[in-house]
C-alpha positions as CSV (number, residue, x, y, z in Angstrom):
1,A,-6.6,3.1,-29.9
2,D,-10.4,2.7,-30.1
3,D,-10.7,0.8,-26.8
4,P,-13.7,2.3,-25.0
5,A,-11.9,2.1,-21.6
6,L,-8.8,3.8,-23.0
7,L,-10.9,6.5,-24.7
8,H,-12.6,7.1,-21.4
9,L,-9.3,7.4,-19.6
10,R,-8.0,9.9,-22.2
11,G,-11.1,11.9,-21.7
12,A,-10.6,12.0,-17.9
13,M,-6.9,12.9,-18.5
14,E,-7.7,15.8,-20.8
15,G,-10.6,17.0,-18.6
16,G,-8.3,17.5,-15.6
17,W,-4.9,18.2,-17.2
18,R,-4.9,22.0,-17.0
19,K,-6.1,22.0,-13.4
20,M,-3.5,19.4,-12.3
21,E,-0.6,20.4,-14.5
22,E,0.9,22.9,-12.0
23,Q,0.9,20.2,-9.3
24,G,2.5,17.8,-11.7
25,S,2.2,14.7,-9.4
26,G,0.3,13.6,-6.3
27,H,-1.8,11.1,-4.5
28,A,-4.7,9.4,-6.1
29,G,-7.3,11.3,-4.1
30,L,-6.5,14.5,-5.9
31,W,-7.7,13.1,-9.2
32,P,-10.4,10.5,-8.6
33,E,-11.9,10.7,-12.1
34,L,-8.6,9.7,-13.6
35,F,-8.1,6.8,-11.2
36,D,-11.7,5.5,-11.7
37,A,-11.1,5.5,-15.5
38,G,-7.6,4.0,-15.1
39,A,-9.1,1.2,-12.9
40,A,-11.7,0.4,-15.5
41,L,-8.9,0.2,-18.2
42,V,-6.9,-2.3,-16.0
43,K,-10.0,-4.5,-15.5
44,S,-10.8,-4.4,-19.2
45,Q,-7.2,-5.6,-20.1
46,F,-7.3,-8.5,-17.6
47,P,-10.7,-10.1,-17.8
48,Q,-9.2,-13.3,-16.3
49,F,-9.1,-11.5,-12.9
50,G,-12.8,-12.0,-12.6
51,D,-15.2,-10.5,-10.1
52,A,-12.9,-11.5,-7.2
53,V,-10.5,-8.7,-8.1
54,E,-10.3,-5.1,-6.9
55,V,-8.3,-2.4,-8.6
56,L,-7.0,-0.1,-5.8
57,P,-5.7,3.4,-6.5
58,G,-2.1,4.1,-5.7
59,T,0.6,2.0,-4.2
60,G,-0.4,2.2,-0.5
61,W,3.2,1.8,0.6
62,L,3.3,5.0,2.9
63,A,1.9,5.1,6.4
64,P,-1.6,6.5,6.7
65,E,-0.4,9.9,8.0
66,L,1.9,10.3,5.0
67,R,-0.4,9.0,2.2
68,D,-1.3,12.5,1.1
69,N,2.4,12.8,0.0
70,A,2.3,9.7,-2.1
71,I,3.2,9.9,-5.8
72,D,0.4,7.8,-7.3
73,W,0.3,9.8,-10.6
74,V,2.9,11.9,-12.3
75,M,3.1,14.0,-15.5
76,R,6.4,13.8,-17.2
77,R,8.3,15.9,-19.8
78,P,12.0,16.0,-20.8
79,E,14.5,17.5,-18.5
80,G,14.6,21.3,-18.9
81,H,11.4,21.4,-21.0
82,V,9.9,24.9,-21.1
83,V,6.4,23.8,-20.0
84,S,5.7,23.1,-16.3
85,S,6.6,19.6,-15.2
86,K,8.0,18.7,-11.8
87,I,9.5,15.4,-12.7
88,H,11.2,14.4,-16.0
89,F,11.0,10.8,-17.2
90,A,13.3,8.2,-15.8
91,T,16.0,7.1,-18.3
92,R,17.4,4.4,-15.8
93,L,15.7,1.1,-16.1
94,H,13.9,0.4,-12.9
95,R,11.1,-1.5,-11.2
96,D,8.6,-0.2,-8.6
97,P,9.0,0.1,-5.7
98,D,12.9,-0.2,-5.7
99,S,13.4,2.5,-8.2
100,W,14.8,5.3,-6.0
101,T,18.6,5.9,-5.9
102,N,18.5,8.5,-3.1
103,P,17.6,7.4,0.5
104,R,16.5,11.0,1.3
105,T,13.5,10.7,-1.0
106,P,10.6,10.9,1.5
107,Q,8.1,9.2,-0.9
108,R,10.2,6.0,-1.3
109,P,8.9,2.9,0.6
110,K,10.5,2.2,3.9
111,D,10.9,-0.9,6.0
112,G,7.5,-2.5,6.5
113,W,5.9,-1.1,3.3
114,T,4.7,-4.6,2.3
115,D,2.4,-4.8,5.3
116,L,1.0,-1.3,4.5
117,A,0.5,-1.9,0.8
118,M,-0.5,-5.6,1.0
119,P,-2.4,-6.3,4.2
120,E,-4.1,-9.6,4.9
121,R,-1.9,-11.6,2.6
122,D,-3.2,-14.8,4.1
123,R,-6.4,-13.9,2.2
124,Y,-5.4,-11.6,-0.6
125,A,-2.8,-11.7,-3.4
126,Y,-1.5,-8.6,-5.0
127,R,0.0,-7.1,-8.2
128,F,1.3,-3.6,-8.8
129,V,0.1,-2.4,-12.1
130,N,1.0,0.9,-13.8
131,V,-0.9,2.7,-16.6
132,W,1.1,4.9,-18.9
133,V,-0.4,7.1,-21.5
134,A,1.3,9.5,-23.9
135,R,-0.3,12.9,-24.4
136,S,2.2,14.3,-26.9
137,A,2.1,14.0,-30.6
138,I,2.3,10.5,-32.1
139,D,4.6,10.0,-35.1
140,P,3.4,8.4,-38.4
141,T,4.4,4.9,-37.2
142,G,2.0,5.2,-34.2
143,Q,4.7,5.8,-31.5
144,V,5.8,8.8,-29.6
145,W,8.5,10.9,-31.4
146,Q,11.0,10.8,-28.6
147,S,11.9,8.9,-25.4
148,P,9.4,6.1,-25.6
149,L,8.5,4.2,-22.4
150,M,10.3,0.8,-22.8
151,V,9.1,-2.3,-20.9
152,C,11.4,-5.3,-20.7
153,L,9.5,-8.5,-21.2
154,P,10.0,-11.1,-18.4
155,R,12.6,-13.9,-18.7
156,E,11.1,-17.3,-19.5
157,E,7.5,-15.8,-19.1
158,G,8.4,-14.8,-15.5
159,R,9.8,-18.1,-14.4
160,Q,13.3,-16.6,-14.1
161,E,14.5,-13.2,-13.0
162,W,16.8,-11.1,-15.2
163,A,20.3,-10.7,-13.8
164,F,20.9,-7.4,-11.9
165,Q,23.5,-5.8,-9.7
166,R,23.1,-4.4,-6.3
167,R,24.3,-0.8,-6.3
168,K,25.3,1.2,-3.3
169,L,24.7,5.0,-2.6
170,A,27.4,7.1,-4.3
171,M,26.7,10.3,-2.2
172,D,26.8,11.2,1.4
173,D,23.8,12.3,3.4
174,A,24.6,16.0,2.9
175,E,24.8,15.6,-0.9
176,A,21.6,13.6,-0.8
177,A,19.8,16.4,1.0
178,K,21.1,19.0,-1.5
179,E,19.5,17.2,-4.4
180,F,16.1,18.3,-3.0
181,K,16.9,21.9,-2.0
182,V,15.0,24.3,-4.2
183,T,15.8,28.0,-3.8
184,G,13.0,30.3,-5.2
185,I,12.5,31.5,-8.7
186,N,12.7,35.1,-9.7
187,P,10.0,35.5,-12.4
188,L,12.0,38.5,-13.8
189,D,15.2,36.6,-14.1
190,P,15.1,33.7,-16.7
191,R,18.4,32.4,-15.4
192,T,16.6,31.3,-12.2
193,W,13.9,29.4,-14.1
194,I,16.0,26.3,-15.0
195,P,19.0,25.7,-12.7
196,G,18.0,23.8,-9.5
197,T,14.4,23.3,-10.7
198,N,14.5,22.6,-14.4
199,R,11.0,23.9,-14.9
200,L,9.2,27.2,-15.7
201,F,6.2,28.4,-13.9
202,R,6.7,26.5,-10.7
203,P,5.5,27.8,-7.4
204,L,8.2,29.0,-5.0
205,W,8.6,25.7,-3.1
206,N,10.6,25.3,0.0
207,A,11.9,21.8,0.5
208,G,10.0,19.9,3.2
209,S,7.2,22.3,3.4
210,A,3.7,20.7,3.5
211,E,2.1,24.0,2.6
212,S,4.1,24.4,-0.6
213,A,3.9,20.6,-1.5
214,G,0.1,21.0,-1.7
215,G,-0.6,17.6,-0.3
216,G,1.0,15.6,-3.1
217,G,4.0,17.2,-4.7
218,G,7.6,17.3,-4.1
219,N,10.3,19.1,-5.8
220,G,13.5,18.4,-7.7
221,E,14.2,15.3,-9.7
222,G,13.5,12.6,-7.1
223,F,10.0,13.5,-6.0
224,G,11.0,16.2,-3.5
225,G,11.1,17.1,0.1
226,G,13.4,15.7,2.7
227,E,15.3,18.7,4.0
228,D,13.6,18.8,7.4
229,E,13.9,15.1,8.1
230,E,16.4,13.7,10.6
231,P,19.8,12.9,9.1
232,L,20.2,9.3,8.0
233,G,22.4,7.3,10.3
234,A,25.6,5.6,9.0
235,E,24.0,2.2,9.4
236,E,21.0,3.1,7.3
237,L,23.2,4.7,4.6
238,A,25.4,1.6,4.6
239,R,22.3,-0.6,4.2
240,F,20.7,1.4,1.4
241,E,21.1,-0.2,-2.0
242,F,19.2,-0.3,-5.3
243,P,19.1,-2.7,-8.2
244,E,20.7,-2.1,-11.6
245,L,19.7,-4.3,-14.5
246,T,22.6,-6.1,-16.2
247,P,22.6,-5.6,-20.0
248,D,21.8,-8.8,-21.9
249,P,21.2,-9.3,-25.6
250,A,18.3,-11.6,-24.7
251,H,16.3,-8.6,-23.4
252,V,13.2,-7.8,-25.4
253,F,11.5,-4.5,-25.0
254,V,8.0,-3.4,-26.0
255,T,6.5,0.1,-26.3
256,G,3.4,1.9,-27.4
257,P,1.5,5.1,-26.9
258,A,-0.5,3.5,-24.0
259,I,0.8,0.7,-21.9
260,V,-0.6,-1.3,-18.9
261,F,2.1,-3.3,-17.2
262,D,3.3,-5.0,-14.0
263,S,5.6,-2.4,-12.6
264,F,6.8,-4.6,-9.8
265,D,8.2,-7.4,-12.0
266,L,9.0,-5.6,-15.2
267,W,12.0,-3.4,-15.7
268,H,11.0,-0.2,-17.5
269,G,12.3,3.3,-18.4
270,A,12.5,5.9,-21.1
271,G,14.4,4.7,-24.2
272,T,15.9,6.3,-27.3
273,W,15.0,5.5,-30.9
274,D,17.9,4.1,-32.9
275,E,17.0,5.8,-36.1
276,E,18.9,6.9,-39.2
277,V,18.8,10.5,-40.1
278,A,17.0,9.6,-43.4
279,A,14.3,7.7,-41.5
280,K,13.7,10.7,-39.3
281,K,13.4,12.9,-42.3
282,R,10.9,10.6,-43.9
283,L,8.7,10.8,-40.8
284,A,9.0,14.5,-40.7
285,T,7.9,14.7,-44.3
286,V,4.7,12.8,-43.5
287,D,4.1,14.9,-40.4
288,T,5.8,18.3,-41.1
289,K,5.4,19.4,-37.4
290,G,7.8,16.6,-36.6
291,R,10.6,19.0,-37.4
292,Q,9.7,21.1,-34.4
293,P,11.3,20.2,-31.0
294,F,8.2,21.2,-29.1
295,H,6.0,18.9,-31.2
296,R,8.4,15.9,-30.8
297,A,9.0,16.3,-27.1
298,R,7.4,13.5,-25.1
299,C,4.6,14.4,-22.7
300,S,3.0,11.6,-20.7
301,I,1.2,10.6,-17.5
302,E,1.7,7.5,-15.4
303,M,-0.6,6.1,-12.7
304,R,0.0,3.4,-10.1
305,F,-2.5,0.8,-9.0
306,R,-2.7,-2.3,-6.9
307,V,-4.7,-5.3,-8.2
308,R,-6.0,-7.4,-5.2
309,V,-7.5,-10.8,-5.6
310,D,-9.6,-12.3,-2.8
311,M,-8.2,-15.9,-2.8
312,H,-11.1,-17.0,-0.6
313,A,-13.5,-16.1,-3.4
314,A,-11.5,-17.4,-6.3
315,R,-8.7,-19.9,-6.3
316,A,-5.5,-19.2,-8.3
317,A,-6.2,-22.1,-10.6
318,E,-9.6,-20.7,-11.5
319,T,-8.2,-17.3,-12.4
320,G,-5.2,-18.6,-14.3
321,L,-2.8,-16.4,-12.4
322,G,0.8,-17.1,-11.4
323,L,2.7,-16.2,-8.2
324,G,3.1,-12.6,-7.3
325,P,4.7,-10.4,-4.6
326,G,3.7,-10.8,-1.0
327,A,1.8,-14.1,-1.4
328,E,3.5,-16.1,1.3
329,T,0.7,-18.7,1.2
330,G,1.7,-19.8,-2.2
331,L,-1.6,-18.7,-3.7
332,G,-0.3,-15.3,-5.0
333,L,-0.9,-13.8,-8.4
């Protein structure tokens, strides 16, 4: 909690929160102070990376002309929360970048994303690292009151993959497009504030509009847009699939009010505390505000980074790193 790099990141987060809150999500260039502070935190947590490592902002998995639409940072609140938040937290366990369940999501990586995000893999090795920080109240045990981010530890220290199932799309293209359609909000009619948008105080977005997206947003639950795109072909719809983690009693999850983790290799998502009513009451006795739903509701921010190691400058054995995604040479992270 007193880590200087984390305190600096929290300061950058608080300094820009009000300005960026209406946007809710966007590309790294919109909030450079946040990403500079986040990169410093990543470096401070992994000193073994050495001087041969760069911490790059964002995922880089969109084509250059689309990078302004990337979701490199996102503020999250519960579904239907009364304070502006474009995207609620994901309760489904997932990994980046295969987390999307809707092929119409324009921000999801497409074929060839590995070359965009991880160029010159004969020289560089890459890791995708996320930084997650809670902004809401912390309970007396040092955790968020509700919906903690849970990260599943790797199987056999990463030597084996946890079992998962390949799931197919359960909606047709028309239904997928509907998921992103946002009709306007009548500020005088509260009934229009929640259905279809689940947020108050949103701008009157039109799906697929660059002007309303503001260079980094989207709308709806899956990061937005998509209505103006060409319909997906039957072949692409048939090929689209996403992984679903198979439950296993051997899974071990960790959490905390601030987490730096490998988002490519580690399954993660919002969890639920398994607490007795008496335990909740004891916590609310220590922190009386814990009885208030607004106080307990989780609010957080998540940032995406790439860690790039120049393997010509430092051999894998010298940095103590294991294999990572995209390292065809066998010298990956």
